[in-house]
N, CA, C and O atoms as a Tinker XYZ file with bonds, in Angstrom:
   480  protein
     1  N    -34.523000   32.575000   -0.848000    73     2
     2  CA   -33.607000   31.531000   -1.237000    64     1     3
     3  C    -32.355000   31.623000   -0.369000    63     2     4     5
     4  O    -31.756000   32.689000   -0.221000    81     3
     5  N    -31.979000   30.491000    0.193000    73     3     6
     6  CA   -30.834000   30.438000    1.079000    64     5     7
     7  C    -29.545000   30.210000    0.285000    63     6     8     9
     8  O    -29.478000   29.349000   -0.592000    81     7
     9  N    -28.560000   30.978000    0.606000    73     7    10
    10  CA   -27.284000   30.837000   -0.079000    64     9    11
    11  C    -26.412000   29.862000    0.707000    63    10    12    13
    12  O    -26.252000   30.010000    1.918000    81    11
    13  N    -25.859000   28.888000    0.037000    73    11    14
    14  CA   -24.977000   27.940000    0.708000    64    13    15
    15  C    -23.572000   28.096000    0.168000    63    14    16    17
    16  O    -23.362000   28.368000   -1.014000    81    15
    17  N    -22.634000   27.918000    1.048000    73    15    18
    18  CA   -21.247000   27.994000    0.588000    64    17    19
    19  C    -20.829000   26.611000    0.108000    63    18    20    21
    20  O    -21.185000   25.596000    0.707000    81    19
    21  N    -20.096000   26.589000   -0.941000    73    19    22
    22  CA   -19.622000   25.321000   -1.488000    64    21    23
    23  C    -18.147000   25.173000   -1.153000    63    22    24    25
    24  O    -17.333000   26.059000   -1.414000    81    23
    25  N    -17.833000   24.036000   -0.575000    73    23    26
    26  CA   -16.432000   23.751000   -0.298000    64    25    27
    27  C    -15.806000   23.130000   -1.536000    63    26    28    29
    28  O    -16.455000   22.346000   -2.229000    81    27
    29  N    -14.578000   23.461000   -1.820000    73    27    30
    30  CA   -13.935000   22.859000   -2.988000    64    29    31
    31  C    -13.813000   21.349000   -2.804000    63    30    32    33
    32  O    -13.562000   20.852000   -1.706000    81    31
    33  N    -13.997000   20.646000   -3.901000    73    31    34
    34  CA   -13.877000   19.195000   -3.854000    64    33    35
    35  C    -12.453000   18.811000   -3.526000    63    34    36    37
    36  O    -11.505000   19.348000   -4.099000    81    35
    37  N    -12.306000   17.868000   -2.591000    73    35    38
    38  CA   -10.968000   17.436000   -2.234000    64    37    39
    39  C    -10.489000   16.387000   -3.215000    63    38    40    41
    40  O    -11.240000   15.497000   -3.614000    81    39
    41  N     -9.252000   16.502000   -3.593000    73    39    42
    42  CA    -8.631000   15.503000   -4.439000    64    41    43
    43  C     -8.441000   14.245000   -3.613000    63    42    44    45
    44  O     -8.152000   14.336000   -2.420000    81    43
    45  N     -8.597000   13.070000   -4.215000    73    43    46
    46  CA    -8.464000   11.817000   -3.483000    64    45    47
    47  C     -7.029000   11.558000   -3.049000    63    46    48    49
    48  O     -6.790000   10.691000   -2.208000    81    47
    49  N     -6.076000   12.286000   -3.602000    73    47    50
    50  CA    -4.682000   12.120000   -3.233000    64    49    51
    51  C     -4.240000   13.345000   -2.445000    63    50    52    53
    52  O     -4.049000   14.424000   -3.006000    81    51
    53  N     -4.082000   13.167000   -1.147000    73    51    54
    54  CA    -3.738000   14.308000   -0.306000    64    53    55
    55  C     -2.322000   14.781000   -0.602000    63    54    56    57
    56  O     -1.476000   14.011000   -1.056000    81    55
    57  N     -2.080000   16.058000   -0.338000    73    55    58
    58  CA    -0.764000   16.622000   -0.628000    64    57    59
    59  C      0.314000   16.041000    0.276000    63    58    60    61
    60  O      1.497000   16.103000   -0.058000    81    59
    61  N     -0.080000   15.473000    1.420000    73    59    62
    62  CA     0.908000   14.903000    2.321000    64    61    63
    63  C      1.268000   13.465000    1.945000    63    62    64    65
    64  O      2.165000   12.872000    2.545000    81    63
    65  N      0.582000   12.914000    0.972000    73    63    66
    66  CA     0.828000   11.536000    0.577000    64    65    67
    67  C      2.076000   11.454000   -0.300000    63    66    68    69
    68  O      2.363000   12.365000   -1.076000    81    67
    69  N      2.805000   10.362000   -0.167000    73    67    70
    70  CA     4.029000   10.152000   -0.923000    64    69    71
    71  C      3.697000   10.005000   -2.408000    63    70    72    73
    72  O      2.950000    9.104000   -2.793000    81    71
    73  N      4.243000   10.875000   -3.229000    73    71    74
    74  CA     3.932000   10.873000   -4.663000    64    73    75
    75  C      4.425000    9.604000   -5.360000    63    74    76    77
    76  O      3.961000    9.291000   -6.457000    81    75
    77  N      5.345000    8.876000   -4.752000    73    75    78
    78  CA     5.814000    7.631000   -5.361000    64    77    79
    79  C      4.705000    6.584000   -5.417000    63    78    80    81
    80  O      4.796000    5.630000   -6.191000    81    79
    81  N      3.656000    6.751000   -4.605000    73    79    82
    82  CA     2.539000    5.805000   -4.597000    64    81    83
    83  C      1.541000    6.088000   -5.731000    63    82    84    85
    84  O      0.744000    5.214000   -6.072000    81    83
    85  N      1.570000    7.275000   -6.310000    73    83    86
    86  CA     0.587000    7.658000   -7.322000    64    85    87
    87  C      0.517000    6.696000   -8.515000    63    86    88    89
    88  O     -0.588000    6.358000   -8.937000    81    87
    89  N      1.657000    6.235000   -9.084000    73    87    90
    90  CA     1.553000    5.279000  -10.194000    64    89    91
    91  C      0.897000    3.953000   -9.769000    63    90    92    93
    92  O      0.209000    3.315000  -10.566000    81    91
    93  N      1.109000    3.554000   -8.540000    73    91    94
    94  CA     0.485000    2.323000   -8.026000    64    93    95
    95  C     -1.025000    2.540000   -7.927000    63    94    96    97
    96  O     -1.809000    1.680000   -8.328000    81    95
    97  N     -1.422000    3.680000   -7.397000    73    95    98
    98  CA    -2.846000    4.014000   -7.298000    64    97    99
    99  C     -3.470000    4.014000   -8.696000    63    98   100   101
   100  O     -4.556000    3.471000   -8.898000    81    99
   101  N     -2.782000    4.619000   -9.642000    73    99   102
   102  CA    -3.292000    4.692000  -11.017000    64   101   103
   103  C     -3.435000    3.311000  -11.644000    63   102   104   105
   104  O     -4.354000    3.084000  -12.432000    81   103
   105  N     -2.540000    2.389000  -11.307000    73   103   106
   106  CA    -2.591000    1.038000  -11.864000    64   105   107
   107  C     -3.858000    0.289000  -11.444000    63   106   108   109
   108  O     -4.281000   -0.648000  -12.121000    81   107
   109  N     -4.458000    0.700000  -10.336000    73   107   110
   110  CA    -5.664000    0.038000   -9.830000    64   109   111
   111  C     -6.922000    0.882000  -10.035000    63   110   112   113
   112  O     -7.987000    0.543000   -9.517000    81   111
   113  N     -6.807000    1.962000  -10.774000    73   111   114
   114  CA    -7.913000    2.909000  -10.919000    64   113   115
   115  C     -9.186000    2.287000  -11.479000    63   114   116   117
   116  O    -10.283000    2.704000  -11.109000    81   115
   117  N     -9.068000    1.323000  -12.342000    73   115   118
   118  CA   -10.258000    0.722000  -12.957000    64   117   119
   119  C    -10.816000   -0.463000  -12.174000    63   118   120   121
   120  O    -11.881000   -0.978000  -12.514000    81   119
   121  N    -10.121000   -0.896000  -11.146000    73   119   122
   122  CA   -10.576000   -2.031000  -10.344000    64   121   123
   123  C    -11.502000   -1.519000   -9.240000    63   122   124   125
   124  O    -11.050000   -0.894000   -8.280000    81   123
   125  N    -12.785000   -1.786000   -9.383000    73   123   126
   126  CA   -13.773000   -1.269000   -8.436000    64   125   127
   127  C    -13.692000   -1.917000   -7.055000    63   126   128   129
   128  O    -14.277000   -1.400000   -6.104000    81   127
   129  N    -12.975000   -3.043000   -6.924000    73   127   130
   130  CA   -12.831000   -3.667000   -5.613000    64   129   131
   131  C    -11.731000   -3.005000   -4.792000    63   130   132   133
   132  O    -11.605000   -3.257000   -3.593000    81   131
   133  N    -10.932000   -2.155000   -5.443000    73   131   134
   134  CA    -9.813000   -1.484000   -4.770000    64   133   135
   135  C    -10.209000   -0.064000   -4.394000    63   134   136   137
   136  O    -10.742000    0.692000   -5.205000    81   135
   137  N     -9.930000    0.275000   -3.131000    73   135   138
   138  CA   -10.166000    1.635000   -2.666000    64   137   139
   139  C     -8.847000    2.232000   -2.196000    63   138   140   141
   140  O     -7.905000    1.521000   -1.845000    81   139
   141  N     -8.810000    3.545000   -2.200000    73   139   142
   142  CA    -7.625000    4.267000   -1.760000    64   141   143
   143  C     -8.060000    5.222000   -0.671000    63   142   144   145
   144  O     -9.004000    5.991000   -0.850000    81   143
   145  N     -7.382000    5.175000    0.444000    73   143   146
   146  CA    -7.718000    6.068000    1.541000    64   145   147
   147  C     -7.865000    5.291000    2.831000    63   146   148   149
   148  O     -7.502000    4.117000    2.911000    81   147
   149  N     -8.393000    5.947000    3.824000    73   147   150
   150  CA    -8.474000    5.313000    5.131000    64   149   151
   151  C     -7.080000    5.188000    5.709000    63   150   152   153
   152  O     -6.097000    5.601000    5.093000    81   151
   153  N     -7.006000    4.633000    6.863000    73   151   154
   154  CA    -5.706000    4.491000    7.518000    64   153   155
   155  C     -5.430000    3.036000    7.832000    63   154   156   157
   156  O     -6.337000    2.260000    8.133000    81   155
   157  N     -4.175000    2.689000    7.757000    73   155   158
   158  CA    -3.686000    1.383000    8.154000    64   157   159
   159  C     -2.247000    1.571000    8.586000    63   158   160   161
   160  O     -1.442000    2.114000    7.828000    81   159
   161  N     -1.912000    1.143000    9.763000    73   159   162
   162  CA    -0.574000    1.338000   10.316000    64   161   163
   163  C     -0.199000    2.817000   10.296000    63   162   164   165
   164  O      0.977000    3.160000   10.178000    81   163
   165  N     -1.187000    3.680000   10.409000    73   163   166
   166  CA    -0.951000    5.115000   10.444000    64   165   167
   167  C     -0.703000    5.751000    9.092000    63   166   168   169
   168  O     -0.359000    6.930000    9.018000    81   167
   169  N     -0.873000    4.982000    8.010000    73   167   170
   170  CA    -0.626000    5.494000    6.666000    64   169   171
   171  C     -1.827000    5.254000    5.766000    63   170   172   173
   172  O     -2.607000    4.329000    5.989000    81   171
   173  N     -1.968000    6.087000    4.756000    73   171   174
   174  CA    -3.008000    5.906000    3.753000    64   173   175
   175  C     -2.508000    4.912000    2.727000    63   174   176   177
   176  O     -1.349000    4.972000    2.316000    81   175
   177  N     -3.372000    3.995000    2.308000    73   175   178
   178  CA    -2.921000    3.011000    1.336000    64   177   179
   179  C     -4.040000    2.474000    0.476000    63   178   180   181
   180  O     -5.122000    3.056000    0.397000    81   179
   181  N     -3.764000    1.348000   -0.170000    73   179   182
   182  CA    -4.721000    0.683000   -1.036000    64   181   183
   183  C     -5.338000   -0.499000   -0.316000    63   182   184   185
   184  O     -4.655000   -1.248000    0.382000    81   183
   185  N     -6.653000   -0.655000   -0.499000    73   183   186
   186  CA    -7.381000   -1.748000    0.125000    64   185   187
   187  C     -8.183000   -2.494000   -0.929000    63   186   188   189
   188  O     -8.643000   -1.907000   -1.909000    81   187
   189  N     -8.343000   -3.784000   -0.718000    73   187   190
   190  CA    -9.232000   -4.577000   -1.556000    64   189   191
   191  C    -10.264000   -5.191000   -0.616000    63   190   192   193
   192  O     -9.918000   -5.839000    0.372000    81   191
   193  N    -11.510000   -4.977000   -0.935000    73   191   194
   194  CA   -12.611000   -5.441000   -0.085000    64   193   195
   195  C    -12.408000   -5.032000    1.376000    63   194   196   197
   196  O    -12.691000   -5.803000    2.293000    81   195
   197  N    -11.918000   -3.816000    1.576000    73   195   198
   198  CA   -11.733000   -3.267000    2.915000    64   197   199
   199  C    -10.460000   -3.688000    3.626000    63   198   200   201
   200  O    -10.229000   -3.275000    4.762000    81   199
   201  N     -9.620000   -4.504000    2.981000    73   199   202
   202  CA    -8.382000   -4.980000    3.614000    64   201   203
   203  C     -7.169000   -4.328000    2.962000    63   202   204   205
   204  O     -7.009000   -4.356000    1.742000    81   203
   205  N     -6.324000   -3.744000    3.796000    73   203   206
   206  CA    -5.117000   -3.059000    3.334000    64   205   207
   207  C     -4.167000   -4.048000    2.664000    63   206   208   209
   208  O     -3.946000   -5.146000    3.174000    81   207
   209  N     -3.601000   -3.650000    1.507000    73   207   210
   210  CA    -2.613000   -4.522000    0.864000    64   209   211
   211  C     -1.333000   -3.793000    0.448000    63   210   212   213
   212  O     -0.323000   -4.446000    0.187000    81   211
   213  N     -1.348000   -2.461000    0.378000    73   211   214
   214  CA    -0.135000   -1.721000   -0.003000    64   213   215
   215  C     -0.219000   -0.290000    0.503000    63   214   216   217
   216  O     -1.284000    0.327000    0.479000    81   215
   217  N      0.915000    0.231000    0.962000    73   215   218
   218  CA     0.980000    1.618000    1.430000    64   217   219
   219  C      2.427000    2.053000    1.549000    63   218   220   221
   220  O      3.340000    1.231000    1.472000    81   219
   221  N      2.635000    3.346000    1.735000    73   219   222
   222  CA     3.959000    3.879000    2.038000    64   221   223
   223  C      3.956000    4.214000    3.524000    63   222   224   225
   224  O      3.113000    4.974000    4.001000    81   223
   225  N      4.909000    3.636000    4.247000    73   223   226
   226  CA     4.974000    3.816000    5.698000    64   225   227
   227  C      5.434000    5.215000    6.073000    63   226   228   229
   228  O      5.874000    5.989000    5.223000    81   227
   229  N      5.325000    5.522000    7.345000    73   227   230
   230  CA     5.784000    6.824000    7.838000    64   229   231
   231  C      7.302000    6.981000    7.669000    63   230   232   233
   232  O      7.819000    8.097000    7.717000    81   231
   233  N      8.014000    5.861000    7.472000    73   231   234
   234  CA     9.458000    5.895000    7.225000    64   233   235
   235  C      9.778000    5.999000    5.738000    63   234   236   237
   236  O     10.946000    6.014000    5.350000    81   235
   237  N      8.734000    6.070000    4.903000    73   235   238
   238  CA     8.937000    6.211000    3.470000    64   237   239
   239  C      9.162000    4.914000    2.722000    63   238   240   241
   240  O      9.551000    4.936000    1.554000    81   239
   241  N      8.924000    3.785000    3.371000    73   239   242
   242  CA     9.096000    2.493000    2.710000    64   241   243
   243  C      7.780000    2.038000    2.083000    63   242   244   245
   244  O      6.712000    2.224000    2.667000    81   243
   245  N      7.860000    1.442000    0.894000    73   243   246
   246  CA     6.698000    0.838000    0.264000    64   245   247
   247  C      6.472000   -0.498000    0.963000    63   246   248   249
   248  O      7.383000   -1.323000    1.045000    81   247
   249  N      5.268000   -0.709000    1.462000    73   247   250
   250  CA     4.958000   -1.901000    2.255000    64   249   251
   251  C      3.811000   -2.652000    1.596000    63   250   252   253
   252  O      2.801000   -2.057000    1.220000    81   251
   253  N      3.977000   -3.979000    1.457000    73   251   254
   254  CA     2.944000   -4.815000    0.848000    64   253   255
   255  C      2.692000   -6.057000    1.690000    63   254   256   257
   256  O      3.578000   -6.552000    2.387000    81   255
   257  N      1.449000   -6.549000    1.606000    73   255   258
   258  CA     1.098000   -7.797000    2.285000    64   257   259
   259  C      1.163000   -8.917000    1.247000    63   258   260   261
   260  O      0.371000   -8.959000    0.306000    81   259
   261  N      2.106000   -9.806000    1.436000    73   259   262
   262  CA     2.334000  -10.919000    0.518000    64   261   263
   263  C      2.609000  -12.179000    1.345000    63   262   264   265
   264  O      2.844000  -12.082000    2.549000    81   263
   265  N      2.583000  -13.356000    0.718000    73   263   266
   266  CA     2.843000  -14.579000    1.490000    64   265   267
   267  C      4.210000  -14.564000    2.187000    63   266   268   269
   268  O      5.170000  -13.968000    1.698000    81   267
   269  N      4.269000  -15.220000    3.317000    73   267   270
   270  CA     5.488000  -15.269000    4.123000    64   269   271
   271  C      6.702000  -15.717000    3.301000    63   270   272   273
   272  O      7.782000  -15.139000    3.423000    81   271
   273  N      6.524000  -16.737000    2.471000    73   271   274
   274  CA     7.641000  -17.244000    1.653000    64   273   275
   275  C      8.163000  -16.166000    0.702000    63   274   276   277
   276  O      9.367000  -16.078000    0.463000    81   275
   277  N      7.275000  -15.360000    0.169000    73   275   278
   278  CA     7.679000  -14.280000   -0.745000    64   277   279
   279  C      8.419000  -13.180000    0.021000    63   278   280   281
   280  O      9.392000  -12.617000   -0.480000    81   279
   281  N      7.953000  -12.876000    1.242000    73   279   282
   282  CA     8.660000  -11.905000    2.088000    64   281   283
   283  C     10.084000  -12.403000    2.327000    63   282   284   285
   284  O     11.047000  -11.650000    2.186000    81   283
   285  N     10.205000  -13.683000    2.690000    73   283   286
   286  CA    11.520000  -14.266000    2.963000    64   285   287
   287  C     12.422000  -14.212000    1.730000    63   286   288   289
   288  O     13.623000  -13.972000    1.847000    81   287
   289  N     11.842000  -14.434000    0.549000    73   287   290
   290  CA    12.604000  -14.365000   -0.705000    64   289   291
   291  C     13.135000  -12.949000   -0.948000    63   290   292   293
   292  O     14.298000  -12.771000   -1.309000    81   291
   293  N     12.282000  -11.954000   -0.749000    73   291   294
   294  CA    12.711000  -10.567000   -0.933000    64   293   295
   295  C     13.761000  -10.162000    0.095000    63   294   296   297
   296  O     14.708000   -9.446000   -0.231000    81   295
   297  N     13.599000  -10.617000    1.332000    73   295   298
   298  CA    14.570000  -10.315000    2.391000    64   297   299
   299  C     15.917000  -10.964000    2.054000    63   298   300   301
   300  O     16.961000  -10.320000    2.154000    81   299
   301  N     15.890000  -12.244000    1.652000    73   299   302
   302  CA    17.126000  -12.958000    1.307000    64   301   303
   303  C     17.846000  -12.293000    0.134000    63   302   304   305
   304  O     19.074000  -12.320000    0.061000    81   303
   305  N     17.086000  -11.700000   -0.777000    73   303   306
   306  CA    17.673000  -11.019000   -1.922000    64   305   307
   307  C     18.102000   -9.588000   -1.630000    63   306   308   309
   308  O     18.592000   -8.892000   -2.519000    81   307
   309  N     17.921000   -9.148000   -0.390000    73   307   310
   310  CA    18.329000   -7.802000    0.004000    64   309   311
   311  C     17.417000   -6.700000   -0.507000    63   310   312   313
   312  O     17.798000   -5.530000   -0.512000    81   311
   313  N     16.212000   -7.066000   -0.937000    73   311   314
   314  CA    15.294000   -6.076000   -1.509000    64   313   315
   315  C     14.251000   -5.583000   -0.521000    63   314   316   317
   316  O     13.559000   -4.600000   -0.788000    81   315
   317  N     14.131000   -6.255000    0.616000    73   315   318
   318  CA    13.103000   -5.885000    1.600000    64   317   319
   319  C     13.523000   -6.337000    2.989000    63   318   320   321
   320  O     14.516000   -7.041000    3.175000    81   319
   321  N     12.738000   -5.909000    3.937000    73   319   322
   322  CA    12.879000   -6.387000    5.312000    64   321   323
   323  C     11.464000   -6.641000    5.826000    63   322   324   325
   324  O     10.512000   -6.026000    5.345000    81   323
   325  N     11.318000   -7.541000    6.801000    73   323   326
   326  CA     9.977000   -7.740000    7.367000    64   325   327
   327  C      9.511000   -6.418000    7.974000    63   326   328   329
   328  O     10.281000   -5.737000    8.651000    81   327
   329  N      8.265000   -6.061000    7.735000    73   327   330
   330  CA     7.738000   -4.781000    8.217000    64   329   331
   331  C      7.522000   -4.813000    9.724000    63   330   332   333
   332  O      6.943000   -5.755000   10.267000    81   331
   333  N      7.996000   -3.773000   10.381000    73   331   334
   334  CA     7.781000   -3.565000   11.812000    64   333   335
   335  C      6.971000   -2.290000   11.956000    63   334   336   337
   336  O      7.475000   -1.202000   11.675000    81   335
   337  N      5.698000   -2.408000   12.398000    73   335   338
   338  CA     4.864000   -1.212000   12.514000    64   337   339
   339  C      5.239000   -0.287000   13.667000    63   338   340   341
   340  O      4.561000    0.712000   13.905000    81   339
   341  N      6.301000   -0.610000   14.378000    73   339   342
   342  CA     6.771000    0.296000   15.411000    64   341   343
   343  C      6.731000   -0.249000   16.820000    63   342   344   345
   344  O      7.125000    0.439000   17.763000    81   343
   345  N      6.265000   -1.467000   16.978000    73   343   346
   346  CA     6.206000   -2.025000   18.330000    64   345   347
   347  C      7.280000   -3.083000   18.568000    63   346   348   349
   348  O      7.265000   -3.772000   19.588000    81   347
   349  N      8.222000   -3.209000   17.612000    73   347   350
   350  CA     9.341000   -4.120000   17.785000    64   349   351
   351  C      9.058000   -5.547000   17.342000    63   350   352   353
   352  O      9.934000   -6.405000   17.451000    81   351
   353  N      7.874000   -5.817000   16.851000    73   351   354
   354  CA     7.534000   -7.171000   16.405000    64   353   355
   355  C      7.337000   -7.156000   14.894000    63   354   356   357
   356  O      6.411000   -6.529000   14.379000    81   355
   357  N      8.212000   -7.850000   14.202000    73   355   358
   358  CA     8.130000   -7.878000   12.741000    64   357   359
   359  C      6.946000   -8.742000   12.303000    63   358   360   361
   360  O      6.630000   -9.756000   12.925000    81   359
   361  N      6.307000   -8.313000   11.224000    73   359   362
   362  CA     5.114000   -9.006000   10.742000    64   361   363
   363  C      5.504000   -9.944000    9.595000    63   362   364   365
   364  O      6.165000   -9.528000    8.643000    81   363
   365  N      5.092000  -11.208000    9.694000    73   363   366
   366  CA     5.517000  -12.255000    8.761000    64   365   367
   367  C      5.066000  -12.050000    7.328000    63   366   368   369
   368  O      5.794000  -12.393000    6.397000    81   367
   369  N      3.888000  -11.500000    7.138000    73   367   370
   370  CA     3.329000  -11.382000    5.791000    64   369   371
   371  C      3.361000   -9.951000    5.244000    63   370   372   373
   372  O      2.638000   -9.623000    4.303000    81   371
   373  N      4.191000   -9.117000    5.834000    73   371   374
   374  CA     4.313000   -7.731000    5.366000    64   373   375
   375  C      5.773000   -7.460000    5.054000    63   374   376   377
   376  O      6.642000   -7.678000    5.898000    81   375
   377  N      6.048000   -6.981000    3.835000    73   375   378
   378  CA     7.419000   -6.658000    3.423000    64   377   379
   379  C      7.560000   -5.155000    3.246000    63   378   380   381
   380  O      6.732000   -4.515000    2.597000    81   379
   381  N      8.611000   -4.600000    3.825000    73   379   382
   382  CA     8.961000   -3.193000    3.654000    64   381   383
   383  C     10.091000   -3.150000    2.627000    63   382   384   385
   384  O     11.201000   -3.610000    2.893000    81   383
   385  N      9.802000   -2.603000    1.477000    73   383   386
   386  CA    10.752000   -2.606000    0.368000    64   385   387
   387  C     11.821000   -1.538000    0.587000    63   386   388   389
   388  O     11.518000   -0.379000    0.870000    81   387
   389  N     13.082000   -1.962000    0.448000    73   387   390
   390  CA    14.179000   -1.011000    0.636000    64   389   391
   391  C     15.100000   -0.979000   -0.570000    63   390   392   393
   392  O     16.250000   -0.552000   -0.463000    81   391
   393  N     14.608000   -1.425000   -1.708000    73   391   394
   394  CA    15.406000   -1.422000   -2.931000    64   393   395
   395  C     14.711000   -0.593000   -4.004000    63   394   396   397
   396  O     13.508000   -0.730000   -4.225000    81   395
   397  N     15.460000    0.246000   -4.652000    73   395   398
   398  CA    14.905000    1.079000   -5.719000    64   397   399
   399  C     14.674000    0.280000   -6.999000    63   398   400   401
   400  O     14.028000    0.766000   -7.927000    81   399
   401  N     15.201000   -0.944000   -7.051000    73   399   402
   402  CA    15.065000   -1.752000   -8.267000    64   401   403
   403  C     13.793000   -2.592000   -8.299000    63   402   404   405
   404  O     13.511000   -3.249000   -9.301000    81   403
   405  N     13.031000   -2.578000   -7.221000    73   403   406
   406  CA    11.810000   -3.382000   -7.156000    64   405   407
   407  C     10.655000   -2.613000   -7.797000    63   406   408   409
   408  O     10.463000   -1.427000   -7.527000    81   407
   409  N      9.896000   -3.292000   -8.639000    73   407   410
   410  CA     8.746000   -2.706000   -9.319000    64   409   411
   411  C      7.563000   -2.658000   -8.352000    63   410   412   413
   412  O      6.980000   -3.694000   -8.031000    81   411
   413  N      7.210000   -1.466000   -7.889000    73   411   414
   414  CA     6.128000   -1.312000   -6.914000    64   413   415
   415  C      4.789000   -1.795000   -7.458000    63   414   416   417
   416  O      4.008000   -2.409000   -6.731000    81   415
   417  N      4.522000   -1.523000   -8.721000    73   415   418
   418  CA     3.231000   -1.914000   -9.290000    64   417   419
   419  C      3.122000   -3.436000   -9.327000    63   418   420   421
   420  O      2.080000   -3.993000   -8.984000    81   419
   421  N      4.188000   -4.105000   -9.740000    73   419   422
   422  CA     4.176000   -5.574000   -9.772000    64   421   423
   423  C      3.943000   -6.144000   -8.372000    63   422   424   425
   424  O      3.131000   -7.051000   -8.188000    81   423
   425  N      4.662000   -5.604000   -7.392000    73   423   426
   426  CA     4.478000   -6.089000   -6.013000    64   425   427
   427  C      3.077000   -5.785000   -5.494000    63   426   428   429
   428  O      2.489000   -6.604000   -4.787000    81   427
   429  N      2.544000   -4.636000   -5.833000    73   427   430
   430  CA     1.188000   -4.292000   -5.410000    64   429   431
   431  C      0.177000   -5.256000   -6.019000    63   430   432   433
   432  O     -0.800000   -5.624000   -5.367000    81   431
   433  N      0.404000   -5.668000   -7.267000    73   431   434
   434  CA    -0.497000   -6.640000   -7.898000    64   433   435
   435  C     -0.418000   -7.999000   -7.193000    63   434   436   437
   436  O     -1.434000   -8.667000   -7.005000    81   435
   437  N      0.802000   -8.401000   -6.804000    73   435   438
   438  CA     0.969000   -9.639000   -6.024000    64   437   439
   439  C      0.189000   -9.538000   -4.713000    63   438   440   441
   440  O     -0.540000  -10.454000   -4.330000    81   439
   441  N      0.361000   -8.413000   -4.043000    73   439   442
   442  CA    -0.301000   -8.199000   -2.754000    64   441   443
   443  C     -1.825000   -8.191000   -2.921000    63   442   444   445
   444  O     -2.552000   -8.761000   -2.106000    81   443
   445  N     -2.288000   -7.549000   -3.969000    73   443   446
   446  CA    -3.723000   -7.482000   -4.253000    64   445   447
   447  C     -4.297000   -8.896000   -4.412000    63   446   448   449
   448  O     -5.322000   -9.225000   -3.814000    81   447
   449  N     -3.628000   -9.732000   -5.224000    73   447   450
   450  CA    -4.099000  -11.114000   -5.423000    64   449   451
   451  C     -4.101000  -11.885000   -4.108000    63   450   452   453
   452  O     -5.039000  -12.625000   -3.811000    81   451
   453  N     -3.040000  -11.702000   -3.324000    73   451   454
   454  CA    -2.920000  -12.423000   -2.058000    64   453   455
   455  C     -4.029000  -12.024000   -1.087000    63   454   456   457
   456  O     -4.701000  -12.883000   -0.517000    81   455
   457  N     -4.212000  -10.749000   -0.906000    73   455   458
   458  CA    -5.210000  -10.259000    0.059000    64   457   459
   459  C     -6.631000  -10.545000   -0.421000    63   458   460   461
   460  O     -7.519000  -10.825000    0.384000    81   459
   461  N     -6.839000  -10.473000   -1.717000    73   459   462
   462  CA    -8.158000  -10.759000   -2.271000    64   461   463
   463  C     -8.498000  -12.243000   -2.161000    63   462   464   465
   464  O     -9.663000  -12.631000   -2.251000    81   463
   465  N     -7.472000  -13.064000   -1.966000    73   463   466
   466  CA    -7.698000  -14.487000   -1.799000    64   465   467
   467  C     -7.484000  -15.301000   -3.048000    63   466   468   469
   468  O     -7.968000  -16.427000   -3.154000    81   467
   469  N     -6.753000  -14.732000   -4.005000    73   467   470
   470  CA    -6.505000  -15.440000   -5.267000    64   469   471
   471  C     -5.122000  -16.055000   -5.326000    63   470   472   473
   472  O     -4.720000  -16.557000   -6.376000    81   471
   473  N     -4.385000  -16.029000   -4.231000    73   471   474
   474  CA    -3.020000  -16.543000   -4.233000    64   473   475
   475  C     -2.066000  -15.514000   -4.788000    63   474   476   477
   476  O     -2.375000  -14.323000   -4.804000    81   475
   477  N     -0.885000  -15.968000   -5.255000    73   475   478
   478  CA     0.090000  -15.019000   -5.781000    64   477   479
   479  C      0.269000  -15.104000   -7.248000    63   478   480
   480  O      1.065000  -14.356000   -7.817000    81   479
């Protein structure tokens, strides 16, 4: 009988991941269309049907994909800025949240509906 070594099971939430994202991940735990992991813009985030909709950037900002008008509304209210993935070109449908008063779970749900194709 051959002896095999067993590697410990890895937790789906890596230790290097921003713990502020954990409640957002938990909010989508029962939605089988949502996955957590993989890379997008160099960060691990949430995807619906394989498309990234929310993550914490390397700068520590919560980033969501939402309609352009909603990004503009958040920017005008001083709660976000258009997301720049690092090449100097801001993305119209991605908001980088810079306000502690914004509910990440609510925004993630908006982003989920938008990316899934259900509107906002």
